C-alpha positions in Angstrom: 34.9 -32.2 -60.2 35.5 -36.0 -60.4 32.0 -36.4 -62.0 32.6 -33.7 -64.6 35.9 -35.4 -65.5 34.3 -38.7 -66.1 31.6 -37.2 -68.1 34.2 -35.5 -70.4 36.1 -38.8 -70.9 32.9 -40.6 -71.9 32.1 -37.8 -74.4 35.5 -37.9 -75.9 35.5 -41.8 -76.1 32.1 -41.7 -77.8 33.2 -39.4 -80.4 36.2 -41.5 -81.6 34.0 -44.5 -82.1 33.3 -45.2 -85.9 30.1 -46.6 -87.3 31.9 -49.6 -88.8 32.6 -50.8 -85.2 28.6 -51.1 -84.6 27.1 -54.6 -84.9 25.1 -55.4 -88.1 22.3 -57.3 -86.3 18.9 -55.7 -87.2 17.5 -56.5 -83.7 19.7 -54.1 -81.8 17.7 -52.3 -78.9 17.8 -48.7 -78.2 19.9 -49.4 -75.2 22.4 -51.4 -77.4 22.3 -48.6 -80.0 23.3 -46.1 -77.3 26.3 -48.2 -76.1 29.4 -48.5 -78.4 30.9 -52.0 -79.0 34.3 -52.3 -77.4 37.3 -53.1 -79.8 39.4 -54.8 -77.4 39.2 -57.4 -74.6 38.2 -54.8 -72.1 35.5 -53.7 -74.4 34.3 -57.2 -75.0 34.1 -57.7 -71.3 32.2 -54.6 -70.7 29.9 -55.4 -73.6 29.2 -58.6 -72.1 28.2 -57.0 -68.8 26.0 -54.5 -70.4 24.0 -57.1 -72.5 20.3 -56.1 -72.1 18.2 -58.2 -69.9 14.9 -59.7 -70.9 11.7 -57.8 -70.8 10.6 -60.1 -67.8 13.7 -59.0 -66.0 13.0 -55.4 -66.5 9.6 -55.6 -65.2 10.9 -57.5 -62.0 13.5 -54.8 -61.4 11.0 -52.0 -61.8 8.5 -53.7 -59.5 11.3 -54.2 -56.8 12.3 -50.6 -57.1 8.6 -49.6 -56.7 8.4 -51.8 -53.6 11.4 -50.2 -52.3 10.1 -46.8 -52.6 6.8 -47.9 -51.2 8.5 -49.5 -48.2 10.5 -46.4 -47.3 8.6 -44.3 -44.7 7.7 -40.6 -45.6 9.7 -37.9 -43.9 8.7 -37.4 -40.2 7.7 -34.1 -38.6 10.9 -34.2 -36.7 12.9 -34.6 -39.9 11.1 -32.0 -41.9 11.5 -29.6 -38.9 15.3 -30.3 -39.0 15.1 -29.4 -42.8 13.3 -26.3 -42.0 15.6 -25.2 -39.2 18.6 -25.9 -41.4 17.1 -23.9 -44.4 16.4 -21.0 -42.0 19.9 -21.1 -40.6 21.5 -21.1 -44.2 19.4 -18.3 -45.6 21.4 -15.1 -46.2 21.2 -12.4 -43.5 19.3 -9.2 -44.5 22.5 -7.2 -44.0 24.4 -9.5 -46.3 22.0 -9.0 -49.2 20.0 -5.7 -48.9 18.2 -6.6 -52.2 17.1 -10.0 -51.2 13.4 -9.0 -51.2 13.8 -8.0 -54.7 14.9 -11.3 -55.9 12.9 -14.3 -56.8 12.6 -16.6 -53.7 11.8 -20.2 -54.5 9.8 -22.0 -52.0 11.3 -25.5 -51.0 8.9 -28.4 -51.4 9.3 -29.4 -47.8 7.5 -26.3 -46.6 4.2 -28.0 -47.9 5.2 -31.0 -46.2 5.9 -29.4 -42.9 2.5 -27.7 -43.0 0.8 -30.9 -43.6 2.3 -32.5 -40.7 1.8 -29.6 -38.2 -1.8 -29.2 -39.3 -2.3 -32.9 -38.8 -0.9 -32.6 -35.1 -3.0 -29.3 -34.4 -6.0 -31.1 -35.7 -5.3 -34.0 -33.3 -4.9 -31.3 -30.4 -8.4 -29.8 -31.3 -10.0 -33.2 -31.5 -8.7 -34.8 -28.4 -7.7 -31.8 -26.3 -4.2 -30.5 -25.6 -2.5 -31.6 -22.4 -2.0 -28.6 -19.8 1.2 -27.0 -19.7 3.7 -29.2 -17.3 1.9 -32.5 -18.0 4.0 -33.6 -21.0 7.4 -31.9 -21.1 7.9 -33.1 -24.7 4.7 -31.3 -25.9 5.6 -28.2 -24.1 9.0 -28.1 -25.7 7.4 -28.8 -29.2 4.9 -26.1 -28.9 7.6 -23.6 -27.9 9.8 -24.8 -30.9 7.1 -24.8 -33.3 6.0 -21.1 -32.4 9.5 -20.1 -32.8 10.0 -22.0 -36.2 6.5 -20.8 -37.5 7.2 -17.1 -36.6 10.4 -17.2 -38.6 8.7 -18.8 -41.5 5.9 -16.0 -41.3 8.5 -13.4 -41.3 10.4 -15.1 -44.1 7.2 -15.5 -46.3 6.1 -11.9 -45.6 9.3 -10.5 -46.5 9.6 -12.4 -49.8 5.8 -12.4 -50.4 5.8 -10.6 -53.8 8.7 -12.6 -55.1 7.8 -16.0 -54.2 8.4 -18.8 -56.8 6.5 -22.1 -56.3 8.7 -25.2 -56.3 9.2 -27.2 -59.5 6.6 -30.0 -59.8 9.5 -32.6 -59.9 11.0 -31.3 -56.7 7.4 -31.3 -55.1 7.0 -35.0 -56.3 10.4 -36.0 -55.1 9.5 -34.3 -51.5 6.5 -36.6 -51.2 4.1 -33.8 -52.7 0.5 -34.9 -52.9 -0.4 -33.0 -56.1 -2.3 -30.4 -54.1 -0.7 -27.6 -56.1 -2.2 -24.9 -53.7 0.1 -22.1 -54.7 2.3 -19.7 -52.8 -0.8 -17.7 -51.6 -2.3 -20.8 -50.1 0.9 -21.7 -48.4 1.3 -18.2 -46.8 -2.4 -18.6 -45.4 -1.7 -22.1 -44.2 1.4 -21.0 -42.3 -0.5 -17.9 -40.9 -3.4 -20.1 -39.6 -0.8 -22.6 -38.1 0.9 -19.6 -36.4 -2.5 -18.3 -35.1 -3.3 -21.8 -33.5 0.0 -22.4 -31.9 -0.1 -18.9 -30.5 -3.6 -19.4 -29.2 -2.4 -22.5 -27.4 0.5 -20.8 -25.9 -1.9 -18.0 -24.7 -4.1 -20.6 -23.1 -1.1 -22.1 -21.3 0.1 -18.6 -20.3 -3.2 -18.0 -18.8 -3.4 -21.3 -17.1 0.1 -20.7 -15.6 -0.8 -17.2 -14.4 -4.2 -18.1 -12.8 -4.0 -21.8 -11.9 -0.4 -22.2 -10.7 -0.6 -19.1 -8.5 0.3 -20.0 -4.8 -1.8 -18.5 -2.2 0.1 -16.0 -0.1 -0.4 -15.2 3.7 -0.9 -11.5 4.4 -1.1 -9.7 7.7 -4.7 -8.0 7.9 -3.6 -6.1 10.9 -3.5 -2.3 11.4 -7.2 -2.1 12.5 -6.7 -1.0 16.0 -8.6 2.1 16.6 -6.3 3.4 19.4 -5.9 7.0 20.2 -3.7 6.4 23.4 -0.5 8.2 22.9 1.7 5.5 24.3 -0.2 2.8 22.4 0.1 5.0 19.2 3.9 5.3 19.7 4.4 1.6 20.3 2.3 0.8 17.1 4.5 3.2 15.1 7.6 1.6 16.5 6.5 -1.6 15.5 5.4 -0.7 12.0 8.8 1.1 11.6 10.6 -1.9 12.7 8.8 -4.1 10.4 9.3 -1.9 7.4 12.9 -1.7 8.1 13.1 -5.5 8.3 11.3 -6.0 4.9 13.8 -3.3 3.4 16.8 -5.1 4.9 15.5 -8.5 3.6 15.0 -7.0 0.2 18.5 -5.5 0.0 20.0 -8.8 1.1 17.9 -10.7 -1.4 16.3 -12.7 1.3 12.7 -11.6 0.9 10.1 -14.3 0.7 10.5 -15.7 -2.9 6.8 -16.9 -2.6 5.6 -13.6 -3.4 3.7 -12.8 -5.5 2.9 -16.4 -5.6 4.7 -18.3 -8.3 7.4 -21.1 -8.1 10.6 -20.5 -9.9 9.6 -23.4 -12.3 6.3 -21.5 -13.1 8.1 -18.2 -13.7 10.5 -19.9 -15.9 7.7 -21.5 -18.0 6.0 -18.1 -18.3 9.2 -16.4 -19.4 9.6 -19.1 -22.2 6.1 -18.5 -23.4 6.3 -14.7 -23.3 9.6 -15.1 -25.2 7.8 -16.6 -28.1 4.6 -14.8 -28.2 6.1 -11.3 -28.0 8.4 -11.5 -30.9 5.7 -13.7 -32.7 3.5 -10.6 -33.0 1.2 -11.7 -29.9 2.5 -9.2 -27.5 -1.0 -7.5 -26.8 -2.6 -10.9 -26.2 0.2 -11.9 -23.9 0.2 -8.6 -22.0 -3.5 -8.6 -21.7 -3.6 -12.0 -20.0 -0.7 -11.0 -17.6 -2.3 -7.7 -16.6 -5.9 -9.1 -15.9 -4.3 -11.9 -13.9 -2.2 -9.5 -11.7 -5.3 -7.1 -11.3 -7.1 -10.0 -10.2 -4.4 -10.9 -7.7 -4.4 -7.4 -6.3 -8.1 -7.6 -5.7 -7.4 -10.6 -3.6 -4.8 -8.8 -1.6 -7.1 -5.9 -1.1 -9.9 -8.1 0.1 -7.4 -10.1 2.5 -6.3 -6.9 3.9 -9.7 -5.9 4.5 -9.8 -2.7 2.3 -13.1 -2.4 0.5 -13.3 -1.0 -3.0 -15.4 2.3 -2.8 -15.8 5.4 -4.7 -15.2 9.0 -3.7 -18.8 9.8 -3.8 -19.8 6.9 -1.6 -17.2 7.8 0.9 -18.4 11.5 1.0 -22.1 10.8 1.0 -22.9 7.3 2.2 -20.3 5.7 4.6 -20.5 6.7 8.2 -17.2 8.2 9.6 -17.3 5.6 12.4 -17.0 2.8 9.7 -14.1 4.7 8.1 -12.2 5.2 11.2 -12.8 1.8 12.8 -12.1 -0.3 9.8 -11.4 1.2 6.5 -8.9 3.8 7.2 -6.6 1.3 9.2 -6.9 -1.1 6.5 -6.1 1.5 3.9 -3.0 2.4 5.9 -1.9 -1.2 6.3 -2.5 -1.9 2.6 -0.4 1.1 1.5 2.4 0.1 3.7 2.4 -3.5 2.6 2.2 -2.3 -1.1 5.3 -0.2 -0.6 7.2 -2.9 1.4 6.1 -6.1 -0.3 3.6 -5.8 -3.3 5.3 -3.4 -5.5 8.8 -4.8 -5.3 7.3 -8.5 -5.7 5.3 -7.3 -8.9 8.5 -5.6 -10.3 10.4 -8.8 -9.9 7.8 -10.8 -11.2 7.3 -8.6 -14.4 11.1 -8.5 -15.0 11.3 -12.3 -14.7 8.4 -13.2 -16.9 9.4 -10.7 -19.6 13.1 -10.9 -19.3 13.3 -10.9 -23.0 11.7 -7.5 -23.3 12.6 -5.0 -20.4 10.6 -2.3 -22.1 7.3 -4.5 -21.9 8.2 -5.5 -18.4 8.5 -1.8 -17.5 5.4 -0.8 -19.2 3.2 -3.7 -17.6 4.5 -2.9 -14.0 4.1 0.8 -14.6 0.5 0.3 -15.6 -0.3 -2.2 -12.9 1.3 -0.1 -10.1 -0.2 3.1 -11.2 -3.7 1.4 -11.1 -3.1 0.4 -7.6 -1.7 3.7 -6.5 -4.6 5.7 -8.1 -7.1 3.5 -6.2 -5.4 4.0 -2.9 -5.0 7.8 -3.7 -8.7 8.0 -4.6 -9.6 6.6 -1.1 -7.3 9.2 0.4 -8.9 12.1 -1.3 -12.3 10.8 -0.5 -11.4 10.8 3.3 -10.1 14.4 3.0 -13.4 15.4 1.2 -15.7 14.1 4.0 -17.4 16.6 6.1 -14.9 18.4 8.4 -15.2 17.3 12.1 -12.8 17.4 15.0 -12.9 13.7 15.6 -11.5 12.9 12.0 -8.1 14.9 12.6 -6.0 12.2 13.9 -7.3 9.4 11.5 -6.4 11.9 8.6 -3.0 12.6 10.1 -2.3 8.9 10.2 -3.0 8.7 6.5 -0.9 11.7 5.9 2.0 10.1 7.8 1.6 7.0 5.8 1.9 8.9 2.4 4.8 10.8 3.9 6.6 7.6 4.7 6.0 6.1 1.3 6.8 9.0 -1.0 10.4 8.8 -0.6 10.4 5.2 -1.7 8.8 5.9 -4.9 12.2 6.3 -6.8 13.1 2.9 -5.8 9.6 1.3 -6.4 8.6 2.2 -9.8 10.0 2.5 -13.4 11.8 5.8 -14.2 9.2 6.9 -16.6 6.4 6.8 -14.3 8.1 7.8 -11.1 7.5 11.7 -11.4 3.8 11.4 -12.4 3.1 9.0 -9.4 5.2 11.1 -7.0 3.0 14.1 -8.2 -0.3 12.2 -7.6 0.8 11.1 -4.2 1.9 14.6 -3.2 -1.5 16.1 -4.4 -3.3 13.4 -2.1 -1.0 14.3 0.9 -1.6 18.0 0.4 -5.4 17.5 0.5 -5.1 15.5 3.6 -3.0 18.2 5.0 -5.3 21.0 4.2 -8.2 19.1 5.8 -6.2 18.6 8.8 -5.4 22.3 9.1 -9.1 23.1 8.7 -10.0 20.7 11.4 -7.5 21.9 13.9 -8.0 25.5 13.2 -11.6 25.0 13.8 -11.0 24.6 17.6 -11.1 28.3 17.8 -14.6 28.3 16.4 -15.6 25.6 18.9 -14.4 27.6 21.7 -16.3 30.7 20.6 -19.6 28.9 20.0 -19.6 27.5 23.6 -21.8 30.2 25.0 -23.5 28.3 27.9 -25.0 30.8 30.3 -25.1 28.3 33.4 -22.2 27.7 35.5 -20.9 24.2 35.9 -22.0 22.7 39.3 -19.5 22.6 42.2 -16.7 24.5 40.1 -15.8 21.4 38.4 -13.6 21.3 35.2 -15.7 22.6 32.4 -16.5 20.1 29.5 -15.0 22.5 27.1 -11.7 22.4 28.9 -11.6 18.6 29.1 -12.4 18.4 25.3 -9.8 21.1 24.2 -6.9 19.8 26.4 -7.6 16.2 25.7 -7.5 17.0 22.0 -4.4 19.0 22.3 -2.9 16.3 24.5 -3.4 13.7 21.6 -2.3 16.3 19.1 1.0 16.4 21.0 1.7 13.0 19.7 1.4 14.4 16.2 3.5 17.4 16.9 6.1 16.9 14.2 3.4 15.9 11.6 1.3 19.0 12.5 4.4 21.3 12.5 5.0 20.1 8.9 1.4 20.2 7.9 1.0 23.8 9.1 4.3 24.7 7.4 3.6 23.2 4.1 -0.2 23.5 3.6 -1.5 26.6 5.4 -1.2 28.8 2.4 -4.9 28.9 1.6 -6.7 31.2 4.0 -10.4 31.1 4.7 -12.4 34.3 4.6 -13.9 33.6 8.1 -10.8 32.1 9.6 -9.9 32.9 13.0 -6.6 31.1 12.8 -4.6 32.8 10.0 -1.0 33.1 10.9 -0.1 36.4 12.5 -3.6 37.5 13.1 -5.4 39.4 16.1 -8.9 38.0 16.2 -11.3 38.7 18.9 -8.7 40.4 20.9 -6.4 37.4 20.9 -2.9 38.9 20.9 -0.3 37.7 18.4 2.3 35.4 20.0 5.8 34.8 19.3 6.0 31.2 18.2 8.5 28.7 17.2 6.3 27.4 14.4 3.0 28.1 12.6 1.5 25.1 14.5 2.7 26.4 18.0 1.3 29.8 17.1 -2.1 28.2 16.4 -1.9 26.1 19.8 -1.2 29.5 21.5 -4.2 31.2 20.0 -6.4 28.3 21.0 -5.2 28.4 24.7 -5.8 32.2 24.8 -9.2 31.8 23.4 -9.8 29.0 26.1 -8.5 31.2 28.9 -10.8 34.0 28.0 -13.8 31.7 27.7 -13.1 30.3 31.1 -12.9 33.7 32.7 -16.3 34.5 31.4 -17.7 31.2 32.7 -16.2 31.8 36.2 -18.0 35.2 36.3 -21.2 33.0 36.1 -20.7 32.2 39.9 -22.0 34.5 42.6 -19.7 33.0 45.1 -16.3 34.6 44.7 -14.6 31.8 46.4 -16.3 29.3 44.1 -15.5 31.4 41.1 -11.8 31.3 42.0 -12.1 27.7 42.9 -13.5 27.1 39.3 -10.6 29.0 37.7 -8.0 27.2 39.9 -9.5 23.8 39.1 -9.7 24.4 35.4 -6.3 26.0 35.4 -4.7 23.2 37.1 -6.4 20.7 34.6 -5.0 22.6 31.8 -1.3 22.9 33.3 -1.3 19.0 34.0 -2.3 18.2 30.5 0.4 20.4 28.9 3.1 19.3 31.4 2.0 15.6 31.0 2.8 15.9 27.1 6.6 16.6 26.5 5.5 17.6 23.0 3.0 20.1 24.2 5.3 21.4 26.7 7.7 22.2 23.9 5.0 23.9 22.1 3.9 26.1 24.9 7.2 26.7 26.3 8.6 27.5 29.8 7.5 30.9 30.0 3.8 30.1 29.4 4.0 27.3 32.0 5.5 29.7 34.7 2.7 32.2 33.9 0.1 29.5 34.2 1.6 28.3 37.5 1.6 31.8 38.8 -2.1 32.2 37.8 -2.9 29.1 39.8 -1.4 30.4 42.9 -3.2 33.6 42.6 -6.7 31.8 42.2 -5.7 29.6 45.2 -4.8 32.4 47.4 -8.2 34.1 46.4 -10.0 31.1 47.1 -8.4 30.6 50.7 -8.9 34.4 51.5 -12.6 34.2 50.6 -13.1 30.9 52.6 -10.7 29.9 55.0 -9.3 33.4 56.1 -12.9 34.1 57.4 -12.8 30.9 59.4 -9.5 32.0 60.9 -10.8 35.3 62.0 -12.9 33.6 64.6 -9.8 31.8 66.0 -8.0 35.3 66.6 -7.6 35.7 70.3 -7.6 39.5 69.9 -10.6 41.2 71.4 -11.4 38.4 74.0 -9.4 39.9 76.9 -11.3 42.7 78.9 -9.4 44.0 81.7 -7.0 41.2 81.7 -9.7 38.5 81.9 -11.3 36.4 79.1 -14.7 38.0 78.0 -16.8 34.9 78.1 -19.8 35.9 76.2 -17.5 37.0 73.2 -15.7 33.8 73.5 -18.9 31.8 73.3 -19.8 34.0 70.2 -16.5 33.1 68.6 -17.0 29.3 69.0 -20.6 29.6 67.9 -19.6 31.4 64.8 -16.8 29.1 63.9 -18.9 26.1 64.3 -21.6 27.5 62.1 -19.0 28.7 59.3 -17.2 25.5 59.3 -20.4 23.6 59.1 -21.7 25.7 56.3 -18.3 25.5 54.5 -18.3 21.7 55.0 -21.7 21.3 53.7 -21.0 23.6 50.7 -17.5 22.4 49.7 -18.3 18.8 50.1 -20.4 19.2 46.8 -17.5 21.1 44.9 -15.7 18.8 42.6 -11.9 18.2 42.3 -11.3 15.2 40.1 -7.5 15.5 40.1 -6.6 13.5 43.1 -3.3 15.4 43.4 -5.0 18.7 43.5 -7.8 17.5 45.8 -5.0 16.2 48.3 -3.0 19.4 47.9 -5.9 21.5 48.8 -7.0 19.3 51.7 -3.4 19.5 53.0 -3.1 23.2 52.5 -6.5 23.8 54.2 -5.7 21.5 57.2 -2.2 23.1 57.5 -3.7 26.5 58.1 -7.0 25.7 60.0 -6.1 22.7 62.3 -3.0 24.3 64.0 -4.9 27.5 64.5 -7.9 25.6 65.9 -5.7 23.5 68.2 -4.0 26.6 69.6 -7.3 28.4 70.1 -8.8 25.4 72.1 -5.7 24.9 74.1 -5.8 28.5 75.3 -9.5 29.0 75.9 -11.1 25.6 76.5 -10.6 25.8 80.2 -12.9 28.8 80.4 -15.9 26.7 80.0 -17.3 24.6 82.7 -16.6 21.0 82.1 -19.6 18.9 81.0 -22.5 20.2 78.7 -21.1 23.8 78.4 -17.9 22.6 77.0 -19.6 20.3 74.6 -22.2 23.0 73.7 -19.3 25.4 72.5 -16.5 23.1 71.6 -18.1 20.8 69.3 -14.9 19.6 67.4 -11.6 18.4 68.4 -8.8 19.2 66.1 -8.8 15.6 64.9 -12.5 16.1 63.8 -11.6 19.3 61.9 -8.9 17.4 59.9 -11.4 14.4 59.3 -14.1 16.8 58.1 -11.7 18.7 55.9 -10.8 15.3 54.2 -14.3 15.1 53.0 -14.3 18.2 50.9 -14.2 18.4 47.1 -15.8 14.9 46.4 -18.9 16.3 44.7 -21.2 14.5 47.2 -23.6 16.7 49.0 -23.4 16.3 53.0 -25.8 17.1 55.5 -24.6 19.5 58.3 -22.1 18.3 60.7 -24.3 19.5 63.5 -27.2 17.5 62.5 -25.0 14.4 62.1 -23.7 14.8 65.6 -27.0 15.1 67.3 
């Protein structure tokens, strides 16, 4: 306002001056003509001060001004950047002026100056090479600030593209313009080029931080123990369970190892800053691509450290030996799955959320894509294992995999983004079902294995039949998986095979239906019934009735001990079955004793030896001869019979000695004096009671012995 008032006063003063007051000298300069002559002392003083200088003085002043202009430095990049930032801040908001795009937008002259300076710095980077991120903090900050500033310029220029007005030539000159006159389209292109170059540098830095600044992590490649021992497996499960609980506890308390997935806090902060500029700057796809490739590579390293080979379903089914899968690959898969759930997935989620903190949707999308890729890779392995040729030895490894998936699935809600939870849970349940169906098929096939065992030769020595050992050892290990098998049969036994002998509530080959507490228990009862029937048929292969009963007793005892030795299988079979089996064993034992040792006792019966009150010596001699011959034969025969169960072996020997030795001792005590001392006594009384006990203790060792009579000669 003050300037305007002064100007008005000058105008009024000039109007009141008359021509008579002007000087009459003909040599008045333009400058003098323009200045009125004062009519008072003050005017005279002013006129005296305004007297024109000589031409030489004018030239000197012009030269001085020119030197002054030349001496002042051009605006710096920092200064021009501040002008750009101030300009951007003072622009009207879009909401404040909805028609801003429809109005002419004048490009300030310092835009050109800014692009010149930034292009010059980028050219220097291209020529000399840009320092790696973290080496020069100022350069890192400049790059981020420039990316932010140029992104805003790009948005501004694109928004006003059709209404851009170039700056006046005078403004361009005053702003240090170089007279390029490149035009608005050229400016837009130059800014776009700068934007692309700056973003490419950020992309390189992002890749460098993702790849080169990753900290190697230590992983436990354990879980490769191929241990089917029940106690060992239980201990292993307890250790895994304890480890997982500790991981969950640490995660909840925020004390989980922050080095996973292998970046320092400083690196994550830098990654977040770069992503925070690339995403809004239109380079989201480039940034995300670098991130996802890097993290996929990181998982490949994890997979290799844990010993899990990448393998296709076809190769698993057709090429890989089951022994290799069981000994190495399946344990590694189980360990990988559990570590992914406990460590890898939570770590990846935290990393994505930290790096892409400015865009939760991008974070969730990246983590969802990465995690889904890992899960599908793991599930393909599970389906491949389930599709391998069905064989009995595969059951427990498949159940181990089933249990691992069963443990992980409930954690899915807390592991993955909401939008991918249901899909992943469905995929995991499908894989679990495939494993469950394969397990049912294999376990149910025990029936067919029993039926196909049609050997026509008896097992030597009445020993425990290989089929008995195989089935009972199999069921004993199965007992350790009782809860899992009960769930498997309950949830996955809906599909029935046309040739199945194990359909629930069926009566196949004369096997009666059993009342069972679960579908699994019913299946086990059917297997046991088939095994009993098979053993009965094999027992009939023995011509010796005593040996047939011995065989049934021997195998029955083995079956009962295996069932009673597993609390889980005892629950499955039930007390009623155990009592019935115990009763059957007593019957077989009685039959064996009747067919063997009762015959021996007949010769120790005193009845029929007295004739008219006197011992009939010829009959007594025959009794001793018959006893000796029969005992020698039994000893020779039954020494080759086999009882591997030490407890049963001891019980049999004790029970036989308890019957035979007292009877023999009493018989000798009553009739030994009938014989003449010396050779006659030795001829008929070949054994002392202690000898009988010693020889009985040599029975059932599976070692053929020569006759006692020949050993004594």
